[in-house]
MMTF fields as JSON, N, C-alpha, C and O atoms, coordinates in Angstrom:
{
  "mmtfVersion": "1.0.0",
  "mmtfProducer": "UNKNOWN",
  "numBonds": 415,
  "numAtoms": 416,
  "numGroups": 104,
  "numChains": 1,
  "numModels": 1,
  "chainsPerModel": [1],
  "groupsPerChain": [104],
  "chainIdList": ["A"],
  "bondAtomList": [4, 2, 8, 6, 12, 10, 16, 14, 20, 18, 24, 22, 28, 26, 32, 30, 36, 34, 40, 38, 44, 42, 48, 46, 52, 50, 56, 54, 60, 58, 64, 62, 68, 66, 72, 70, 76, 74, 80, 78, 84, 82, 88, 86, 92, 90, 96, 94, 100, 98, 104, 102, 108, 106, 112, 110, 116, 114, 120, 118, 124, 122, 128, 126, 132, 130, 136, 134, 140, 138, 144, 142, 148, 146, 152, 150, 156, 154, 160, 158, 164, 162, 168, 166, 172, 170, 176, 174, 180, 178, 184, 182, 188, 186, 192, 190, 196, 194, 200, 198, 204, 202, 208, 206, 212, 210, 216, 214, 220, 218, 224, 222, 228, 226, 232, 230, 236, 234, 240, 238, 244, 242, 248, 246, 252, 250, 256, 254, 260, 258, 264, 262, 268, 266, 272, 270, 276, 274, 280, 278, 284, 282, 288, 286, 292, 290, 296, 294, 300, 298, 304, 302, 308, 306, 312, 310, 316, 314, 320, 318, 324, 322, 328, 326, 332, 330, 336, 334, 340, 338, 344, 342, 348, 346, 352, 350, 356, 354, 360, 358, 364, 362, 368, 366, 372, 370, 376, 374, 380, 378, 384, 382, 388, 386, 392, 390, 396, 394, 400, 398, 404, 402, 408, 406, 412, 410],
  "bondOrderList": [1, 1, 1, 1, 1, 1, 1, 1, 1, 1, 1, 1, 1, 1, 1, 1, 1, 1, 1, 1, 1, 1, 1, 1, 1, 1, 1, 1, 1, 1, 1, 1, 1, 1, 1, 1, 1, 1, 1, 1, 1, 1, 1, 1, 1, 1, 1, 1, 1, 1, 1, 1, 1, 1, 1, 1, 1, 1, 1, 1, 1, 1, 1, 1, 1, 1, 1, 1, 1, 1, 1, 1, 1, 1, 1, 1, 1, 1, 1, 1, 1, 1, 1, 1, 1, 1, 1, 1, 1, 1, 1, 1, 1, 1, 1, 1, 1, 1, 1, 1, 1, 1, 1],
  "groupList": [{"groupName": "UNK", "atomNameList": ["N", "CA", "C", "O"], "elementList": ["N", "C", "C", "O"], "formalChargeList": [0, 0, 0, 0], "bondAtomList": [1, 0, 2, 1, 3, 2], "bondOrderList": [1, 1, 2], "singleLetterCode": "X", "chemCompType": "L-PEPTIDE LINKING"}],
  "groupTypeList": [0, 0, 0, 0, 0, 0, 0, 0, 0, 0, 0, 0, 0, 0, 0, 0, 0, 0, 0, 0, 0, 0, 0, 0, 0, 0, 0, 0, 0, 0, 0, 0, 0, 0, 0, 0, 0, 0, 0, 0, 0, 0, 0, 0, 0, 0, 0, 0, 0, 0, 0, 0, 0, 0, 0, 0, 0, 0, 0, 0, 0, 0, 0, 0, 0, 0, 0, 0, 0, 0, 0, 0, 0, 0, 0, 0, 0, 0, 0, 0, 0, 0, 0, 0, 0, 0, 0, 0, 0, 0, 0, 0, 0, 0, 0, 0, 0, 0, 0, 0, 0, 0, 0, 0],
  "groupIdList": [1, 2, 3, 4, 5, 6, 7, 8, 9, 10, 11, 12, 13, 14, 15, 16, 17, 18, 19, 20, 21, 22, 23, 24, 25, 26, 27, 28, 29, 30, 31, 32, 33, 34, 35, 36, 37, 38, 39, 40, 41, 42, 43, 44, 45, 46, 47, 48, 49, 50, 51, 52, 53, 54, 55, 56, 57, 58, 59, 60, 61, 62, 63, 64, 65, 66, 67, 68, 69, 70, 71, 72, 73, 74, 75, 76, 77, 78, 79, 80, 81, 82, 83, 84, 85, 86, 87, 88, 89, 90, 91, 92, 93, 94, 95, 96, 97, 98, 99, 100, 101, 102, 103, 104],
  "secStructList": [7, 7, 7, 7, 1, 1, 2, 2, 2, 2, 2, 6, 6, 6, 2, 2, 2, 2, 2, 2, 2, 2, 2, 2, 2, 2, 2, 6, 6, 6, 1, 4, 4, 4, 1, 6, 6, 1, 1, 6, 6, 2, 2, 2, 2, 2, 2, 2, 2, 2, 2, 2, 2, 2, 2, 2, 6, 6, 6, 7, 7, 7, 1, 7, 1, 1, 1, 7, 1, 2, 2, 2, 2, 2, 6, 6, 7, 7, 6, 6, 6, 1, 6, 6, 7, 2, 2, 2, 2, 2, 2, 2, 2, 2, 2, 6, 6, 7, 7, 7, 7, 1, 7, 7],
  "xCoordList": [9.34, 9.157, 7.585, 7.183, 7.044, 5.606, 5.708, 6.249, 4.95, 4.878, 3.618, 3.048, 3.358, 2.247, 1.172, 1.251, -0.113, -1.376, -2.391, -3.516, -1.646, -2.836, -1.959, -1.041, -1.896, -1.544, -1.211, -0.163, -2.329, -2.113, -1.235, -0.063, -1.347, -0.059, 1.14, 2.004, 1.594, 3.248, 3.297, 4.485, 2.146, 2.748, 3.231, 4.355, 2.023, 2.514, 3.848, 4.347, 4.436, 5.994, 6.927, 8.058, 6.478, 6.935, 7.188, 8.169, 6.618, 5.957, 6.456, 6.803, 6.222, 8.032, 8.506, 7.794, 9.46, 10.838, 11.365, 12.455, 10.093, 11.218, 10.831, 11.536, 9.994, 9.923, 10.918, 10.997, 11.993, 12.799, 14.228, 15.285, 14.204, 15.858, 15.5, 15.952, 14.093, 14.543, 14.771, 15.386, 14.263, 14.786, 16.179, 16.937, 16.648, 18.518, 19.175, 20.33, 18.735, 19.227, 18.945, 18.753, 18.922, 18.112, 19.292, 19.829, 19.447, 20.362, 21.351, 22.225, 22.327, 23.052, 23.643, 24.765, 22.822, 23.299, 23.51, 23.876, 23.117, 22.576, 23.865, 24.684, 23.98, 25.86, 26.688, 26.792, 26.934, 27.271, 28.598, 28.452, 29.496, 30.248, 30.047, 31.011, 28.866, 28.68, 28.24, 28.216, 27.573, 26.492, 27.241, 26.719, 28.825, 29.419, 29.935, 30.845, 29.356, 28.93, 27.181, 26.857, 26.272, 25.69, 25.814, 26.839, 25.878, 26.649, 26.234, 25.683, 27.11, 28.251, 26.908, 26.718, 25.953, 25.0, 23.107, 22.518, 22.973, 22.126, 20.764, 19.538, 22.208, 21.173, 21.478, 20.39, 22.09, 21.723, 20.377, 19.336, 20.308, 19.537, 17.711, 16.71, 17.887, 16.978, 16.236, 15.037, 17.164, 17.009, 16.18, 15.457, 16.636, 16.127, 14.816, 14.153, 14.229, 13.41, 12.261, 11.364, 12.395, 11.295, 11.306, 10.213, 12.268, 11.972, 11.257, 10.783, 10.979, 10.239, 8.61, 7.642, 8.859, 7.564, 6.802, 5.7, 7.205, 7.233, 6.479, 5.497, 7.119, 6.532, 5.618, 4.941, 4.981, 3.926, 3.01, 2.499, 3.114, 2.5, 1.97, 1.142, 2.603, 2.403, 1.955, 1.942, 1.711, 1.686, 2.306, 1.859, 3.994, 4.921, 5.154, 5.576, 5.027, 5.559, 5.581, 4.621, 6.554, 6.859, 6.627, 7.177, 5.93, 6.242, 7.911, 8.707, 7.447, 8.713, 9.489, 9.13, 10.957, 11.754, 12.878, 13.719, 13.171, 14.534, 14.406, 13.348, 15.489, 15.438, 15.642, 16.181, 14.959, 15.227, 16.833, 17.487, 17.24, 18.667, 19.351, 20.565, 17.749, 18.72, 19.964, 21.108, 18.709, 19.354, 21.085, 21.722, 21.416, 22.723, 23.639, 24.278, 23.205, 23.603, 23.638, 24.552, 22.415, 21.798, 22.077, 22.197, 22.199, 22.294, 22.96, 22.381, 24.439, 25.365, 25.788, 26.943, 24.745, 24.207, 23.911, 23.401, 24.103, 23.065, 22.099, 21.969, 21.289, 20.453, 20.617, 20.003, 21.572, 22.293, 23.126, 23.006, 23.585, 24.069, 22.797, 22.537, 21.985, 20.451, 19.248, 19.089, 18.546, 17.209, 16.589, 16.39, 16.062, 14.743, 15.298, 14.477, 15.977, 16.272, 15.711, 16.053, 14.979, 13.894, 12.46, 12.183, 12.148, 11.836, 12.037, 11.327, 13.24, 13.74, 13.45, 12.839, 14.186, 13.403, 12.287, 12.071, 11.187, 10.437, 9.37, 8.309, 10.261, 9.706, 9.865, 9.099, 11.242, 12.062, 11.01, 10.268, 11.313, 10.832, 8.379, 7.347, 8.571, 6.826, 7.445, 7.175, 8.434, 8.516, 8.708, 7.849, 9.878, 9.641, 8.89, 9.239, 7.939, 7.321, 6.129, 5.39, 6.012, 3.8, 3.524, 4.092, 1.933, 1.449, 1.29, 0.965, 1.527, 1.058, -0.555, -1.274, -1.163, -2.824, -3.251, -2.732, -3.646, -3.442, -3.674, -3.637, -4.071, -3.282, -1.937, -1.605, -1.031, 0.571, 0.878, 2.059],
  "yCoordList": [-8.731, -7.265, -7.957, -9.101, -6.723, -6.677, -6.471, -5.527, -7.767, -8.081, -7.162, -6.504, -7.265, -6.663, -7.992, -9.22, -6.709, -8.14, -8.007, -8.493, -7.19, -6.979, -6.845, -6.105, -7.188, -7.438, -5.636, -5.149, -4.994, -3.43, -3.377, -3.097, -3.484, -2.674, -3.323, -2.591, -4.557, -4.83, -4.444, -4.306, -4.002, -2.937, -1.657, -1.224, -0.962, 0.551, 0.538, 1.663, -0.22, -0.764, -0.668, -0.281, -1.091, -1.22, 0.25, 0.988, 0.325, 2.27, 3.421, 4.498, 2.506, 3.476, 2.832, 2.212, 2.542, 2.015, 2.754, 3.288, 2.604, 2.974, 4.967, 5.577, 5.889, 6.414, 6.733, 7.961, 6.133, 6.867, 6.857, 7.097, 6.644, 5.757, 7.108, 8.073, 7.033, 8.554, 9.946, 10.922, 9.84, 11.101, 10.879, 11.823, 9.659, 9.164, 9.757, 10.168, 9.815, 9.961, 11.607, 11.578, 12.094, 13.232, 14.294, 15.334, 13.81, 14.286, 13.71, 14.525, 12.132, 12.425, 13.8, 14.276, 14.194, 14.66, 16.54, 17.37, 16.755, 17.952, 18.059, 18.938, 16.665, 16.918, 15.118, 13.939, 15.54, 14.267, 13.78, 12.699, 14.347, 14.383, 14.159, 14.302, 13.81, 13.658, 12.614, 12.171, 11.585, 10.79, 9.349, 8.428, 9.791, 8.768, 7.997, 7.823, 7.121, 5.432, 4.511, 3.327, 6.125, 5.087, 5.558, 4.924, 6.184, 6.27, 5.363, 5.111, 5.105, 3.219, 2.378, 2.229, 1.801, 1.597, 1.712, 0.994, 3.2, 3.23, 3.091, 2.981, 3.201, 2.609, 0.449, 0.053, -0.242, -1.408, -1.09, -1.646, -0.588, -0.763, -0.506, -1.189, 0.85, 1.172, 0.217, 0.039, -0.285, -1.611, -2.755, -3.45, -2.679, -4.235, -3.53, -3.949, -2.386, -2.188, -2.525, -3.199, -1.837, -1.31, -2.178, -2.255, -3.944, -4.54, -5.503, -6.302, -5.601, -6.192, -5.825, -6.523, -4.101, -2.944, -3.481, -3.955, -3.536, -3.533, -5.328, -5.53, -6.145, -7.487, -7.572, -8.566, -6.657, -6.442, -6.704, -7.608, -5.424, -4.825, -5.596, -5.207, -6.668, -6.998, -8.774, -9.831, -8.519, -9.851, -11.004, -12.124, -10.384, -11.497, -12.043, -13.078, -11.728, -11.544, -12.77, -13.484, -13.316, -14.867, -14.769, -13.699, -15.117, -15.062, -16.612, -17.473, -15.983, -16.825, -17.858, -19.008, -17.082, -17.233, -16.841, -16.217, -16.945, -16.905, -15.507, -14.918, -15.122, -13.271, -12.883, -13.474, -11.266, -10.421, -10.143, -10.155, -9.953, -9.544, -8.442, -8.305, -7.211, -6.591, -6.502, -6.073, -7.336, -7.966, -7.52, -6.643, -8.623, -8.677, -7.804, -7.92, -6.474, -4.576, -4.303, -3.686, -4.926, -4.487, -4.672, -4.029, -6.09, -6.545, -5.959, -5.59, -5.886, -5.268, -3.908, -3.518, -3.218, -1.227, -0.99, -1.943, 0.36, 0.491, 1.59, 2.238, 1.505, 2.788, 4.492, 5.078, 4.796, 5.942, 5.908, 6.908, 5.425, 5.198, 4.573, 4.915, 3.616, 3.873, 4.036, 3.133, 4.799, 5.301, 4.342, 3.503, 4.508, 3.304, 1.583, 0.924, 1.033, -0.105, -0.895, -2.067, -0.714, -1.266, -1.165, -2.346, -0.798, -1.241, -2.038, -2.516, -1.884, -3.328, -4.505, -5.372, -4.516, -5.548, -5.826, -6.943, -5.064, -5.514, -6.035, -6.638, -5.472, -5.794, -7.066, -8.018, -6.922, -8.843, -9.945, -10.873, -9.458, -10.739, -10.632, -11.106, -9.926, -10.392, -11.789, -12.95, -10.659, -11.758, -12.874, -13.746, -13.139, -14.559, -15.366, -16.437, -14.55, -15.211, -15.42, -16.238, -14.779, -14.432, -13.328, -12.953, -12.844, -12.033, -12.524, -13.683, -11.625, -11.278, -11.661, -11.068, -12.866, -13.174, -12.59, -11.481, -12.799, -12.549, -13.657, -13.552, -15.449, -16.291, -16.837, -17.865, -15.768, -15.522, -14.849, -14.694],
  "zCoordList": [-37.899, -39.001, -39.511, -39.723, -39.563, -39.959, -41.455, -42.031, -42.108, -43.864, -44.032, -43.161, -45.214, -46.022, -46.061, -46.088, -46.044, -45.616, -46.827, -46.95, -47.698, -48.931, -49.793, -49.441, -50.59, -52.779, -53.041, -53.464, -52.68, -53.508, -51.794, -52.051, -50.779, -49.807, -49.759, -49.276, -50.109, -50.781, -51.97, -52.261, -53.471, -54.003, -53.848, -54.101, -53.295, -52.456, -51.834, -51.798, -51.428, -50.309, -51.167, -50.872, -52.611, -53.49, -54.125, -54.036, -54.434, -54.901, -53.491, -53.006, -53.469, -51.91, -52.359, -53.15, -52.334, -52.323, -53.571, -53.776, -54.466, -55.949, -55.722, -56.526, -54.921, -54.81, -53.796, -53.825, -52.612, -51.826, -52.703, -52.12, -53.747, -54.628, -54.749, -54.133, -56.154, -56.41, -55.614, -56.042, -54.615, -53.296, -53.265, -53.484, -53.0, -52.814, -54.119, -54.012, -54.969, -55.786, -56.358, -57.574, -56.161, -55.94, -54.694, -55.075, -53.472, -52.589, -53.047, -52.755, -54.029, -54.712, -55.426, -55.253, -56.083, -57.323, -57.062, -57.895, -55.581, -54.454, -54.161, -54.428, -53.352, -51.921, -53.32, -52.982, -54.251, -54.432, -53.343, -52.772, -53.152, -52.458, -51.059, -50.307, -50.58, -49.421, -49.277, -48.129, -50.681, -50.942, -51.945, -52.574, -51.658, -52.167, -52.329, -53.14, -51.374, -50.885, -51.217, -51.309, -51.324, -51.783, -52.809, -52.559, -54.078, -55.373, -56.675, -57.746, -55.431, -56.276, -56.436, -57.643, -55.727, -55.495, -56.852, -57.66, -56.192, -56.696, -57.726, -57.707, -58.844, -60.307, -59.816, -59.399, -59.806, -59.356, -58.169, -58.518, -57.341, -56.43, -57.166, -56.951, -58.133, -59.383, -60.083, -60.301, -60.343, -61.282, -61.144, -61.858, -59.694, -58.949, -59.15, -60.099, -58.336, -58.011, -58.443, -57.938, -59.725, -61.273, -61.624, -62.186, -61.883, -62.349, -61.988, -62.795, -60.038, -59.279, -59.645, -59.951, -59.417, -59.742, -61.161, -60.886, -63.018, -63.385, -63.77, -64.483, -63.212, -63.479, -62.652, -62.917, -61.157, -60.647, -61.879, -62.54, -61.779, -63.254, -64.548, -65.371, -64.504, -65.929, -65.388, -66.019, -64.305, -63.88, -63.681, -63.433, -63.894, -64.181, -62.207, -61.69, -62.07, -60.531, -59.95, -60.24, -59.069, -58.24, -57.563, -57.305, -56.445, -54.744, -54.097, -54.472, -53.157, -52.913, -53.659, -53.912, -54.068, -55.079, -54.137, -54.784, -53.048, -52.652, -52.049, -51.829, -51.846, -51.56, -52.688, -53.623, -52.596, -54.369, -54.337, -53.294, -55.314, -56.33, -55.473, -55.323, -54.607, -53.881, -52.627, -52.477, -51.738, -50.579, -50.52, -49.937, -51.445, -51.865, -50.913, -49.867, -52.278, -52.401, -50.54, -49.992, -49.778, -48.692, -47.545, -46.501, -48.06, -46.34, -45.178, -44.156, -45.443, -44.735, -44.855, -45.024, -44.751, -44.939, -43.756, -43.167, -42.923, -42.335, -42.818, -43.856, -41.261, -41.398, -42.139, -43.031, -41.391, -41.947, -43.094, -43.801, -43.319, -45.794, -46.533, -47.686, -45.814, -46.752, -45.889, -45.067, -45.899, -44.711, -44.695, -43.816, -46.298, -46.364, -46.306, -46.945, -45.965, -45.532, -44.598, -44.751, -43.684, -42.532, -44.367, -44.577, -44.809, -45.718, -47.228, -48.113, -46.968, -48.598, -48.268, -48.893, -46.647, -45.667, -45.741, -46.212, -45.369, -45.177, -46.746, -46.907, -47.525, -49.318, -49.321, -49.471, -49.089, -48.308, -47.865, -48.186, -47.285, -45.609, -46.581, -46.106, -47.721, -47.832, -49.058, -49.367, -49.411, -50.89, -50.203, -50.335, -49.296, -49.436, -47.879, -47.382, -47.459, -46.814, -46.872, -46.325, -47.437, -48.105, -47.014, -45.989, -47.99, -47.151, -45.614, -45.358, -44.683, -43.608, -43.696, -44.501, -42.667, -42.604, -40.88, -40.755, -40.201, -38.42, -37.788, -36.562, -38.526, -37.705, -37.547, -36.957, -38.325, -37.85, -36.804, -36.493]
}
């Protein structure tokens, strides 16, 4: 999986993930019964993503500290349950391995 190549691209990926969570929350509010499985973890996922984004904004973000907290939530989910799972994995890969460079 391709990782972000620049810090700006990485920040944009995290912003995209926060947006996707907001969209999923709207879907849950529209169809709570059909989205019940997602409703169980959406608050926790949103909290983890906002924590990452806020650390980026404040300059407190630390790279390569192991898997991001949300990976335990999404590890066994599929794209049917969490359509933006691959985006979350891409963010985690960038976090754990650093930015992708041309030499890689």
